N, CA, C and O atoms as a MOPAC input file, in Angstrom:
PM7 MOZYME 1SCF
protein

 N    103.24100 1   124.98200 1   100.66700 1
 C    103.38200 1   123.54500 1   100.64900 1
 C    102.04300 1   122.93700 1   100.25000 1
 O    100.98800 1   123.39700 1   100.68700 1
 N    102.09200 1   121.91700 1    99.43100 1
 C    100.89800 1   121.18700 1    99.01300 1
 C    100.87600 1   119.83800 1    99.70300 1
 O    101.90700 1   119.18400 1    99.85900 1
 N     99.68600 1   119.43200 1   100.11200 1
 C     99.54100 1   118.15500 1   100.79600 1
 C     98.47200 1   117.33600 1   100.10000 1
 O     97.39300 1   117.84300 1    99.79300 1
 N     98.77000 1   116.07100 1    99.85100 1
 C     97.78400 1   115.12500 1    99.33800 1
 C     97.43000 1   114.18300 1   100.48300 1
 O     98.30100 1   113.75700 1   101.24200 1
 N     96.16300 1   113.86900 1   100.59700 1
 C     95.66000 1   113.09500 1   101.72400 1
 C     95.19300 1   111.72000 1   101.24800 1
 O     94.51600 1   111.62400 1   100.22400 1
 N     95.54300 1   110.65700 1   101.97000 1
 C     95.11900 1   109.31800 1   101.55800 1
 C     93.63300 1   109.10200 1   101.82400 1
 O     93.10100 1   109.52400 1   102.85000 1
 N     92.97500 1   108.43500 1   100.87600 1
 C     91.55700 1   108.13500 1   101.01000 1
 C     91.26400 1   106.79900 1   100.34500 1
 O     91.91000 1   106.42200 1    99.36800 1
 N     90.28400 1   106.09100 1   100.88600 1
 C     89.87300 1   104.80200 1   100.32600 1
 C     88.65700 1   105.00900 1    99.42500 1
 O     87.71200 1   105.70100 1    99.80400 1
 N     88.68100 1   104.42100 1    98.25600 1
 C     87.54900 1   104.53700 1    97.33600 1
 C     86.43500 1   103.60800 1    97.79600 1
 O     86.62200 1   102.39600 1    97.89900 1
 N     85.28000 1   104.18900 1    98.07000 1
 C     84.11200 1   103.42800 1    98.50400 1
 C     83.18700 1   103.07500 1    97.35000 1
 O     82.55400 1   102.01900 1    97.34400 1
 N     83.11900 1   103.97900 1    96.36700 1
 C     82.16700 1   103.81800 1    95.26600 1
 C     82.65000 1   104.63500 1    94.07800 1
 O     83.18100 1   105.73300 1    94.24700 1
 N     82.46800 1   104.10400 1    92.88400 1
 C     82.79100 1   104.86400 1    91.67500 1
 C     81.47900 1   105.27400 1    91.03200 1
 O     80.58800 1   104.44900 1    90.82800 1
 N     81.37000 1   106.55600 1    90.71600 1
 C     80.14300 1   107.13700 1    90.16700 1
 C     80.44200 1   107.79300 1    88.82500 1
 O     81.43900 1   108.50200 1    88.68700 1
 N     79.60300 1   107.56500 1    87.86100 1
 C     79.70600 1   108.22300 1    86.55200 1
 C     81.07800 1   108.07300 1    85.90000 1
 O     81.49400 1   108.94600 1    85.13800 1
 N     81.77900 1   106.99300 1    86.18500 1
 C     83.03500 1   106.70500 1    85.51200 1
 C     84.24600 1   107.47000 1    85.98800 1
 O     85.33000 1   106.89600 1    86.09200 1
 N     84.09400 1   108.76900 1    86.28300 1
 C     85.27000 1   109.55700 1    86.66600 1
 C     85.12400 1   110.25200 1    88.02300 1
 O     85.95400 1   111.08600 1    88.38700 1
 N     84.08900 1   109.91500 1    88.75800 1
 C     83.89300 1   110.44900 1    90.10900 1
 C     83.88700 1   109.27900 1    91.07700 1
 O     83.42000 1   108.18900 1    90.74800 1
 N     84.40800 1   109.51300 1    92.26900 1
 C     84.41300 1   108.45800 1    93.28100 1
 C     84.05000 1   109.04600 1    94.63700 1
 O     84.40400 1   110.18200 1    94.95500 1
 N     83.34800 1   108.26500 1    95.41700 1
 C     83.11200 1   108.59300 1    96.81600 1
 C     84.26700 1   107.97800 1    97.58600 1
 O     84.49300 1   106.77000 1    97.51100 1
 N     85.00000 1   108.80500 1    98.32900 1
 C     86.15300 1   108.32300 1    99.07400 1
 C     85.95900 1   108.57100 1   100.55800 1
 O     85.16800 1   109.42000 1   100.97000 1
 N     86.70200 1   107.80600 1   101.35200 1
 C     86.65300 1   107.91700 1   102.80500 1
 C     88.04500 1   108.26700 1   103.31900 1
 O     89.01900 1   107.56600 1   103.04400 1
 N     88.12000 1   109.36400 1   104.07000 1
 C     89.38600 1   109.79900 1   104.64800 1
 C     89.60700 1   109.23900 1   106.04900 1
 O     90.63300 1   109.50600 1   106.67300 1
 N     88.65800 1   108.47500 1   106.53500 1
 C     88.74400 1   107.94000 1   107.89600 1
 C     87.68000 1   108.51500 1   108.78800 1
 O     87.11500 1   107.79700 1   109.61300 1
 N     87.39100 1   109.78400 1   108.64600 1
 C     86.33100 1   110.41700 1   109.42900 1
 C     85.49600 1   111.38100 1   108.57700 1
 O     84.67700 1   112.13700 1   109.09900 1
 N     85.71400 1   111.34000 1   107.28300 1
 C     85.01300 1   112.21400 1   106.35200 1
 C     84.90600 1   111.51300 1   105.01500 1
 O     85.85500 1   110.87500 1   104.55900 1
 N     83.73900 1   111.63300 1   104.38400 1
 C     83.56400 1   111.10700 1   103.03600 1
 C     83.32200 1   112.27200 1   102.09600 1
 O     82.70000 1   113.26900 1   102.46500 1
 N     83.83100 1   112.13100 1   100.84900 1
 C     83.73700 1   113.22300 1    99.88300 1
 C     83.81300 1   112.63800 1    98.47900 1
 O     84.39100 1   111.57300 1    98.26500 1
 N     83.22200 1   113.34900 1    97.53000 1
 C     83.36900 1   112.97600 1    96.12700 1
 C     84.62800 1   113.62100 1    95.56600 1
 O     84.89800 1   114.79500 1    95.81600 1
 N     85.39600 1   112.84500 1    94.80300 1
 C     86.59200 1   113.36900 1    94.14900 1
 C     86.62900 1   112.86100 1    92.71700 1
 O     85.96200 1   111.88300 1    92.37700 1
 N     87.39900 1   113.52100 1    91.89700 1
 C     87.57400 1   113.10100 1    90.49800 1
 C     88.70600 1   112.07300 1    90.43700 1
 O     89.71100 1   112.19100 1    91.13700 1
 N     88.51900 1   111.07100 1    89.58900 1
 C     89.53800 1   110.03300 1    89.43600 1
 C     90.03500 1   109.94700 1    87.99000 1
 O     90.49500 1   108.89200 1    87.55400 1
 N     89.94500 1   111.03600 1    87.26100 1
 C     90.39900 1   111.07600 1    85.86600 1
 C     91.88300 1   110.75000 1    85.71000 1
 O     92.28600 1   110.20200 1    84.68400 1
 N     92.69300 1   111.07500 1    86.70400 1
 C     94.14100 1   110.98700 1    86.57400 1
 C     94.72800 1   109.63300 1    86.97300 1
 O     95.91600 1   109.38800 1    86.76200 1
 N     93.91100 1   108.75900 1    87.54400 1
 C     94.40000 1   107.44700 1    87.98700 1
 C     93.41000 1   106.35700 1    87.59500 1
 O     92.21700 1   106.61000 1    87.43200 1
 N     93.91900 1   105.16200 1    87.44900 1
 C     93.04800 1   104.00100 1    87.28500 1
 C     92.93200 1   103.36200 1    88.65400 1
 O     93.89200 1   102.77800 1    89.15700 1
 N     91.76600 1   103.47100 1    89.25100 1
 C     91.58300 1   102.96300 1    90.60900 1
 C     90.23800 1   102.24600 1    90.71400 1
 O     89.30100 1   102.52400 1    89.96600 1
 N     90.17600 1   101.32400 1    91.65600 1
 C     88.98500 1   100.51200 1    91.86900 1
 C     88.47600 1   100.69500 1    93.29200 1
 O     89.18700 1   101.19300 1    94.16500 1
 N     87.24400 1   100.28800 1    93.50600 1
 C     86.66100 1   100.30500 1    94.84200 1
 C     87.55200 1    99.47700 1    95.76100 1
 O     87.98200 1    98.37700 1    95.41400 1
 N     87.81800 1   100.03200 1    96.94000 1
 C     88.65300 1    99.35800 1    97.92700 1
 C     90.10600 1    99.77200 1    97.88800 1
 O     90.85700 1    99.48300 1    98.82000 1
 N     90.51800 1   100.44500 1    96.82300 1
 C     91.90500 1   100.90700 1    96.72600 1
 C     92.05200 1   102.27100 1    97.39500 1
 O     91.08700 1   103.02000 1    97.54600 1
 N     93.28500 1   102.56800 1    97.78900 1
 C     93.60600 1   103.87400 1    98.35400 1
 C     94.22000 1   104.75200 1    97.28100 1
 O     94.95100 1   104.28200 1    96.41000 1
 N     93.90800 1   106.03100 1    97.36300 1
 C     94.48300 1   107.03000 1    96.47300 1
 C     94.91100 1   108.23400 1    97.30200 1
 O     94.39800 1   108.46500 1    98.39700 1
 N     95.85500 1   108.99300 1    96.76400 1
 C     96.19300 1   110.28500 1    97.35200 1
 C     95.32900 1   111.33100 1    96.67600 1
 O     95.24500 1   111.37300 1    95.44900 1
 N     94.68000 1   112.18200 1    97.47500 1
 C     93.77300 1   113.20200 1    96.94900 1
 C     94.35200 1   114.57900 1    97.21900 1
 O     94.73800 1   114.90700 1    98.34100 1
 N     94.40100 1   115.37600 1    96.15800 1
 C     94.86700 1   116.75800 1    96.25000 1
 C     93.87600 1   117.63700 1    95.51800 1
 O     93.59000 1   117.41000 1    94.34300 1
 N     93.35300 1   118.63500 1    96.20000 1
 C     92.36200 1   119.58900 1    95.68900 1
 C     91.24600 1   118.91600 1    94.88000 1
 O     90.87500 1   119.38300 1    93.80300 1
 N     90.71900 1   117.80900 1    95.42000 1
 C     89.56800 1   117.16400 1    94.79900 1
 C     89.87600 1   116.17600 1    93.69500 1
 O     88.96000 1   115.64400 1    93.06800 1
 N     91.15000 1   115.92100 1    93.44500 1
 C     91.56200 1   114.96800 1    92.41500 1
 C     92.39800 1   113.85400 1    93.03500 1
 O     93.31100 1   114.12200 1    93.81500 1
 N     92.09100 1   112.61100 1    92.69300 1
 C     92.97200 1   111.50200 1    93.04000 1
 C     94.16900 1   111.59800 1    92.10700 1
 O     94.01200 1   111.60700 1    90.88600 1
 N     95.37000 1   111.66900 1    92.68300 1
 C     96.55900 1   111.88200 1    91.85500 1
 C     97.49900 1   110.68100 1    91.82800 1
 O     98.41400 1   110.62700 1    91.00700 1
 N     97.27700 1   109.72300 1    92.71900 1
 C     98.15900 1   108.55700 1    92.76800 1
 C     97.49100 1   107.43900 1    93.55700 1
 O     96.78700 1   107.69900 1    94.53200 1
 N     97.70900 1   106.20600 1    93.13900 1
 C     97.23100 1   105.05700 1    93.90600 1
 C     98.24700 1   104.70000 1    94.97800 1
 O     99.44700 1   104.92100 1    94.81700 1
 N     97.74300 1   104.14300 1    96.07600 1
 C     98.57800 1   103.64700 1    97.16600 1
 C     98.17100 1   102.21400 1    97.46600 1
 O     97.03500 1   101.81900 1    97.20400 1
 N     99.09200 1   101.44100 1    98.01300 1
 C     98.69400 1   100.13100 1    98.51200 1
 C     97.84200 1   100.35300 1    99.77200 1
 O     97.88400 1   101.42700 1   100.37400 1
 N     97.07900 1    99.34300 1   100.15900 1
 C     96.27400 1    99.47200 1   101.37900 1
 C     97.18300 1    99.75000 1   102.57900 1
 O     96.85500 1   100.55900 1   103.44700 1
 N     98.32100 1    99.06900 1   102.61200 1
 C     99.26200 1    99.26500 1   103.71600 1
 C     99.73800 1   100.71500 1   103.77100 1
 O     99.74300 1   101.33100 1   104.83700 1
 N    100.14100 1   101.26100 1   102.61600 1
 C    100.58900 1   102.66300 1   102.56300 1
 C     99.45800 1   103.61100 1   102.94700 1
 O     99.68000 1   104.60300 1   103.64200 1
 N     98.24700 1   103.30300 1   102.49300 1
 C     97.10500 1   104.15200 1   102.80400 1
 C     96.83500 1   104.23100 1   104.29100 1
 O     96.68200 1   105.32100 1   104.84300 1
 N     96.77600 1   103.06400 1   104.95200 1
 C     96.51900 1   103.04700 1   106.39400 1
 C     97.67600 1   103.66300 1   107.17600 1
 O     97.45900 1   104.39400 1   108.14200 1
 N     98.90800 1   103.36200 1   106.75300 1
 C    100.07600 1   103.90800 1   107.43400 1
 C    100.11200 1   105.43300 1   107.32900 1
 O    100.36900 1   106.11900 1   108.31900 1
 N     99.85900 1   105.95500 1   106.14900 1
 C     99.87300 1   107.40600 1   105.95100 1
 C     98.73300 1   108.06700 1   106.71600 1
 O     98.90500 1   109.14600 1   107.28300 1
 N     97.56400 1   107.41800 1   106.73200 1
 C     96.42400 1   107.95600 1   107.49000 1
 C     96.78900 1   108.06800 1   108.97100 1
 O     96.45600 1   109.06400 1   109.61400 1
 N     97.47000 1   107.05900 1   109.51700 1
 C     97.88100 1   107.09100 1   110.92500 1
 C     98.88100 1   108.21200 1   111.17700 1
 O     98.81100 1   108.88800 1   112.20400 1
 N     99.81100 1   108.41300 1   110.24900 1
 C    100.77600 1   109.50800 1   110.39800 1
 C    100.07800 1   110.86700 1   110.44100 1
 O    100.44000 1   111.73200 1   111.23800 1
 N     99.07800 1   111.04800 1   109.58100 1
 C     98.31600 1   112.29900 1   109.59300 1
 C     97.62800 1   112.48900 1   110.93800 1
 O     97.63200 1   113.59400 1   111.48000 1
 N     97.03700 1   111.42800 1   111.48600 1
 C     96.37200 1   111.52500 1   112.79000 1
 C     97.35400 1   111.95000 1   113.87700 1
 O     97.03300 1   112.79200 1   114.71600 1
 N     98.55900 1   111.36000 1   113.86000 1
 C     99.56800 1   111.71000 1   114.84600 1
 C     99.99600 1   113.16800 1   114.72500 1
 O    100.16500 1   113.85400 1   115.73300 1
 N    100.17000 1   113.63600 1   113.50600 1
 C    100.57000 1   115.03100 1   113.28300 1
 C     99.47300 1   115.98000 1   113.76900 1
 O     99.76100 1   116.95700 1   114.46000 1
 N     98.21500 1   115.69500 1   113.40900 1
 C     97.11100 1   116.55700 1   113.84700 1
 C     97.00100 1   116.58100 1   115.36500 1
 O     96.75900 1   117.63400 1   115.95500 1
 N     97.17900 1   115.41600 1   116.00400 1
 C     97.10500 1   115.35200 1   117.46400 1
 C     98.20500 1   116.20300 1   118.08500 1
 O     97.95300 1   116.94900 1   119.03100 1
 N     99.43200 1   116.09400 1   117.55400 1
 C    100.54600 1   116.88800 1   118.07200 1
 C    100.28900 1   118.38400 1   117.88200 1
 O    100.61300 1   119.18900 1   118.75500 1
 N     99.71200 1   118.74800 1   116.74700 1
 C     99.40000 1   120.16100 1   116.49500 1
 C     98.36300 1   120.67300 1   117.48300 1
 O     98.49500 1   121.78000 1   118.00500 1
 N     97.32400 1   119.86900 1   117.74400 1
 C     96.29400 1   120.27200 1   118.69600 1
 C     96.88600 1   120.43600 1   120.08600 1
 O     96.57900 1   121.40200 1   120.78400 1
 N     97.74000 1   119.49100 1   120.49400 1
 C     98.36700 1   119.58100 1   121.81900 1
 C     99.23500 1   120.82300 1   121.92900 1
 O     99.25500 1   121.47800 1   122.97100 1
 N     99.95200 1   121.15100 1   120.86300 1
 C    100.79200 1   122.34000 1   120.85400 1
 C     99.94800 1   123.60200 1   120.99100 1
 O    100.29900 1   124.51000 1   121.74500 1
 N     98.83400 1   123.65600 1   120.26100 1
 C     97.94800 1   124.81900 1   120.34300 1
 C     97.36400 1   124.95100 1   121.75600 1
 O     97.29000 1   126.05400 1   122.29900 1
 N     96.95600 1   123.83800 1   122.34000 1
 C     96.37500 1   123.85400 1   123.67800 1
 C     97.39400 1   124.31400 1   124.70800 1
 O     97.03500 1   124.99400 1   125.66800 1
 N     98.66300 1   123.95300 1   124.52400 1
 C     99.69100 1   124.33600 1   125.49500 1
 C     99.99000 1   125.82800 1   125.44400 1
 O    100.54400 1   126.37700 1   126.39600 1
 N     99.63100 1   126.49600 1   124.34400 1
 C     99.85300 1   127.93300 1   124.20800 1
 C     98.61500 1   128.75000 1   124.52400 1
 O     98.64900 1   129.98000 1   124.48000 1
 N     97.52800 1   128.07400 1   124.84100 1
 C     96.26700 1   128.80200 1   125.10900 1
 C     96.20100 1   129.28000 1   126.54300 1
 O     95.21900 1   129.90600 1   126.94000 1

């Protein structure tokens, strides 16, 4: 299964690179495949922004990821 993670573009560098924020991590990704601006959300897969999201979709998806990770951690802890 492949997963793309929502991230907010903080800065565009050298035309095709962007500094993005995942909520608790910042990373450089390539933005060759999308037209995106600072402040917009994109889905990132293996270092490439592959799709733009609305801010609402970006925040909503980020919250869903947090809930899933929390549930996974709780499940692991219950089996330890």
